[in-house]
C-alpha positions in Angstrom: -16.7 -33.2 3.1 -17.5 -29.6 4.2 -16.9 -26.5 2.1 -17.6 -22.8 2.8 -19.5 -21.7 -0.3 -21.0 -18.4 -1.6 -24.5 -19.0 -2.9 -25.2 -15.3 -3.6 -23.9 -12.0 -2.3 -24.0 -12.1 1.5 -25.2 -15.8 1.4 -22.0 -17.5 2.6 -22.4 -20.8 4.4 -20.9 -24.2 5.0 -22.3 -27.1 2.9 -21.9 -30.9 3.0 -20.6 -32.2 -0.3 -19.2 -35.4 -1.8 -15.4 -35.4 -2.0 -14.5 -34.8 -5.6 -12.7 -37.5 -7.6 -9.6 -36.5 -9.6 -9.7 -37.3 -13.3 -6.9 -37.1 -15.9 -4.1 -34.9 -14.6 -6.1 -33.6 -11.7 -4.8 -33.7 -8.1 -7.0 -34.0 -5.0 -5.6 -31.8 -2.2 -6.5 -32.2 1.5 -6.4 -28.6 2.5 -4.0 -27.9 5.4 -4.8 -24.2 5.7 -6.3 -21.4 3.7 -5.9 -17.7 4.3 -8.7 -15.1 4.2 -7.5 -12.6 1.6 -8.6 -8.9 1.7 -10.2 -9.5 -1.6 -12.4 -12.3 -0.2 -14.4 -10.0 2.0 -15.8 -7.7 -0.7 -16.3 -10.7 -2.9 -18.5 -12.3 -0.2 -20.4 -9.3 1.0 -20.5 -6.8 -1.9 -19.3 -8.0 -5.3 -20.0 -11.6 -5.7 -17.8 -14.1 -7.6 -15.9 -12.9 -10.6 -18.3 -14.4 -13.2 -21.4 -14.5 -10.8 -21.1 -18.3 -10.7 -22.9 -19.9 -7.7 -22.5 -21.7 -5.5 -18.7 -21.4 -5.3 -16.1 -22.4 -2.7 -14.1 -19.3 -1.9 -10.4 -19.2 -0.9 -7.3 -18.9 -3.0 -4.4 -18.7 -0.5 -4.0 -22.3 0.4 -1.7 -25.3 0.7 -2.1 -29.0 1.7 -1.2 -32.6 0.9 -1.9 -34.5 -2.3 -4.1 -37.5 -1.3 -5.0 -38.9 -4.7 -4.4 -38.1 -8.4 -6.1 -38.8 -11.8 -5.1 -41.6 -14.1 -2.8 -39.3 -16.2 -1.0 -37.8 -13.2 2.1 -39.1 -11.4 1.0 -41.4 -8.5 4.3 -40.6 -6.8 2.9 -37.2 -5.9 0.6 -38.7 -3.4 1.7 -37.7 0.1 3.6 -34.6 -0.9 2.8 -31.3 0.7 3.0 -27.8 -0.8 1.3 -24.6 -1.9 -1.1 -24.2 -4.8 -0.9 -21.6 -7.5 -4.5 -20.6 -8.0 -4.5 -19.1 -11.4 -5.6 -21.4 -14.3 -4.3 -19.7 -17.5 -5.7 -20.4 -20.9 -2.2 -21.2 -22.3 -3.3 -19.7 -25.6 -3.1 -15.9 -25.4 0.0 -13.8 -25.9 0.6 -13.4 -22.2 0.6 -17.1 -21.6 3.0 -17.6 -24.6 5.5 -15.3 -22.8 5.0 -17.0 -19.4 3.2 -14.0 -17.9 0.3 -16.2 -16.6 -1.0 -13.5 -14.2 -1.7 -11.4 -17.3 -3.7 -14.2 -19.0 -6.6 -12.7 -21.1 -9.0 -15.6 -20.4 -8.0 -17.2 -17.1 -9.9 -19.3 -14.5 -9.0 -19.0 -10.8 -9.4 -21.2 -7.8 -11.5 -19.5 -5.1 -13.1 -16.8 -7.3 -14.1 -18.5 -10.5 -13.7 -22.2 -9.6 -14.0 -24.0 -6.3 -11.1 -23.0 -4.0 -9.5 -23.7 -0.6 -12.2 -23.1 2.0 -13.0 -26.8 2.0 -11.7 -30.0 3.5 -10.6 -31.1 0.0 -9.9 -29.2 -3.2 -9.5 -30.4 -6.8 -6.7 -28.7 -8.8 -6.1 -29.1 -12.5 -2.7 -30.6 -12.6 0.7 -30.9 -10.9 1.7 -27.7 -12.7 -0.1 -25.8 -10.0 1.7 -27.5 -7.1 4.8 -26.1 -5.5 6.3 -28.7 -3.2 7.7 -28.0 0.2 10.5 -30.4 1.2 11.1 -29.3 4.8 8.9 -31.4 7.2 9.1 -28.5 9.6 7.4 -26.0 7.3 3.8 -25.8 8.6 0.6 -25.8 6.7 -0.1 -22.3 8.0 3.1 -21.1 6.4 2.3 -22.8 3.1 -1.1 -20.9 3.1 0.9 -17.7 3.2 2.9 -18.4 0.0 0.5 -16.5 -2.2 0.5 -13.2 -0.4 4.2 -13.6 0.4 5.0 -14.1 -3.3 3.0 -10.9 -4.2 5.3 -9.1 -1.7 8.4 -10.6 -3.3 7.1 -9.6 -6.8 6.8 -6.0 -5.6 10.4 -5.9 -4.5 11.6 -7.5 -7.7 9.6 -5.1 -9.9 11.0 -2.1 -7.9 14.6 -2.9 -9.1 15.8 -2.7 -5.5 19.5 -3.3 -5.0 21.5 -4.2 -1.9 22.2 -1.0 0.0 19.1 0.9 -1.4 16.7 2.5 1.1 13.0 1.8 1.0 9.7 3.0 2.5 6.6 0.7 2.5 3.2 2.4 3.0 0.8 -0.1 4.6 1.8 -2.2 7.6 -0.6 -5.1 7.0 0.6 -8.7 6.4 1.8 -8.0 2.8 3.5 -4.8 3.9 5.4 -6.6 6.6 6.4 -9.4 4.2 7.6 -6.7 1.7 9.8 -5.4 4.5 11.1 -8.8 5.2 11.9 -9.4 1.5 13.6 -6.0 1.3 15.9 -7.1 4.0 16.6 -10.4 2.3 17.5 -8.4 -0.9 19.9 -6.2 1.1 18.0 -2.9 1.6 18.9 -0.5 4.4 17.1 1.2 6.0 13.7 -0.5 5.6 10.8 1.5 7.0 7.1 0.6 7.3 4.5 3.4 7.5 0.9 3.2 8.6 -1.8 5.5 10.1 -3.3 2.9 12.5 -1.5 2.7 15.9 -2.3 -1.0 16.3 -0.7 -1.8 13.0 2.4 0.3 13.7 2.8 -1.4 17.1 2.2 -4.9 15.6 4.9 -4.4 13.0 7.3 -2.9 15.5 6.9 -5.9 17.8 7.9 -8.1 14.9 11.2 -6.3 14.4 10.3 -3.6 11.9 11.3 0.1 11.9 8.0 1.9 11.8 6.6 5.4 11.4 3.0 6.6 12.0 1.9 9.0 9.3 -0.9 10.3 11.5 1.5 11.6 14.0 4.9 12.1 12.2 6.2 13.8 9.1 7.3 10.8 7.1 9.9 12.4 4.9 11.6 14.2 7.8 11.7 11.2 10.0 12.9 8.9 7.2 15.7 11.3 6.3 16.9 11.1 9.9 17.2 7.3 9.5 18.8 7.6 6.0 21.6 10.1 6.4 19.4 13.0 5.3 18.4 11.4 2.0 15.0 10.5 0.7 14.1 6.9 -0.3 15.5 5.1 -3.3 12.3 3.0 -3.6 8.8 3.4 -2.2 6.2 0.6 -2.2 2.7 2.1 -2.0 0.5 -0.7 -0.5 -2.7 1.1 0.6 -4.3 2.4 -2.6 -5.1 5.7 -0.8 -4.6 9.2 -2.0 -2.8 10.3 1.2 -0.2 7.5 0.9 0.3 8.0 -2.8 1.0 11.7 -2.4 3.4 11.0 0.5 5.2 8.4 -1.6 5.9 11.0 -4.3 7.2 13.4 -1.6 9.4 10.7 0.0 11.1 9.2 -3.1 14.4 10.6 -4.4 14.9 12.2 -7.8 15.0 9.4 -10.5 13.6 7.0 -7.8 11.0 4.3 -8.2 7.4 4.0 -6.8 5.7 0.7 -7.0 1.9 0.7 -6.8 0.9 -2.5 -5.0 -2.3 -1.6 -3.2 -5.7 -1.8 -4.9 -7.0 1.7 -5.3 -9.7 3.2 -3.2 -12.5 5.2 -4.8 -11.4 8.5 -6.3 -7.7 8.1 -5.6 -6.2 11.5 -6.5 -2.8 13.1 -7.0 -2.4 16.7 -5.8 -1.1 19.3 -8.3 2.2 19.7 -6.5 2.8 16.0 -6.4 1.9 15.6 -10.1 4.6 18.2 -10.8 7.1 16.4 -8.6 6.6 13.2 -10.7 7.8 15.2 -13.7 10.5 17.2 -12.0 12.0 14.2 -10.3 11.6 12.1 -13.5 10.1 9.3 -11.3 9.6 5.7 -12.4 6.1 4.6 -11.4 5.3 0.9 -11.8 2.1 -1.1 -11.2 2.3 -4.7 -10.2 -0.3 -7.4 -10.5 0.0 -10.7 -8.6 3.3 -12.5 -9.2 5.4 -14.4 -11.7 5.0 -18.2 -12.0 7.1 -19.1 -15.0 10.6 -20.6 -14.4 12.0 -17.9 -16.7 13.6 -15.7 -15.4 12.6 -17.1 -12.0 9.6 -18.7 -10.6 8.8 -16.5 -7.6 6.5 -19.0 -6.0 9.2 -21.7 -5.9 11.6 -19.1 -4.5 9.2 -18.2 -1.7 8.8 -21.9 -0.7 12.5 -22.4 -0.9 13.1 -19.5 1.4 10.4 -20.6 3.8 11.8 -24.2 3.8 15.3 -22.7 4.6 13.9 -20.6 7.5 14.9 -17.4 5.8 11.4 -16.1 5.3 9.1 -16.4 8.3 5.4 -15.5 8.1 3.5 -17.6 10.8 3.9 -14.8 13.4 1.6 -12.6 11.2 -1.4 -14.9 11.7 -3.6 -13.5 14.4 -6.8 -15.4 14.0 -7.5 -19.1 13.2 -10.8 -21.0 12.8 -12.2 -24.3 11.8 -14.2 -24.7 8.6 -17.6 -24.3 10.4 -16.6 -20.8 11.7 -15.3 -19.4 8.4 -18.5 -17.4 7.6 -18.7 -15.9 11.1 -15.1 -14.9 11.0 -15.4 -13.3 7.6 -18.5 -11.4 8.7 -16.6 -10.1 11.8 -13.8 -8.9 9.5 -16.4 -7.2 7.2 -18.2 -5.4 10.1 -14.9 -4.5 11.8 -15.9 -6.4 14.9 -12.7 -8.4 14.4 -9.4 -6.7 13.9 -6.8 -8.9 12.2 -3.4 -9.0 10.7 -3.9 -12.3 8.9 -6.9 -14.7 9.5 -6.9 -18.3 8.4 -8.9 -21.5 8.2 -7.0 -24.4 9.6 -7.7 -27.9 8.2 -7.4 -31.3 9.8 -3.9 -32.2 8.8 -1.7 -33.1 11.8 
């Protein structure tokens, strides 16, 4: 089989390997599609793998079909399609004991610490990681979007958003658009996306979103026109930038909630006046990390797949670039050097 592996920082290439054989509870997945995450680009070109383990197959946003299983796994799983939860928790720490697997103190991870989805086949530890899709019309491309889509859902759940609440989302990339779509599912009104890049604003607008351009408009003034003169009940900050964070503080109501979803840029700062507003408005500021995979109170991954299977959450229209396995390194380099402008880029496998 072929796999796109990182051998060292900036040494990312496609290798020929033997197809791995599942043992014990392991599942062998024929990869249907695997998304290129924003975190994959610095991992490949600047940071390296999480534990500097090389060579390593990158890619953690993927789905596929189970083609074989180990001797301790259920053979009835063969032929089923679904998405893969990439976190491999230790199952021993206090976070794992409470079902908060994304907070595991000693986790492994497909695509950054163990071999992931930029391959024709991927070995996963057990059926616990597999979230089945039961709708034959749900595409492999859609299943490869389950991971970022569930991060978007997690942001909405952590915000405490209720039906009828208003919301602003800073950052009109793929996760920002999916946050907006979840907000509508959860009953928010109005739902407004904000960005500073004209192309992103236009892209989101063409996909049915209410958008504002922070480089050309006063966001609070324009949002209040859409919301009966009132600021937002909830703001999701998805860029990690100082400008958006300070605007988020301006735009949220007294006693409102800001969710910090975007990874911070270097030297993210809060202005003195905005710092004072946090206190004077008694704001709730929440950070989020990844998503919730335990069935208690709700497995967000299973809910994402359920909504995709029902046709209530659509994501495939956000995919702007697709490639085969041989072209993954070139596409990633194009994204890194800004020669390629994407919303969502994805490797497509050979599943019909």
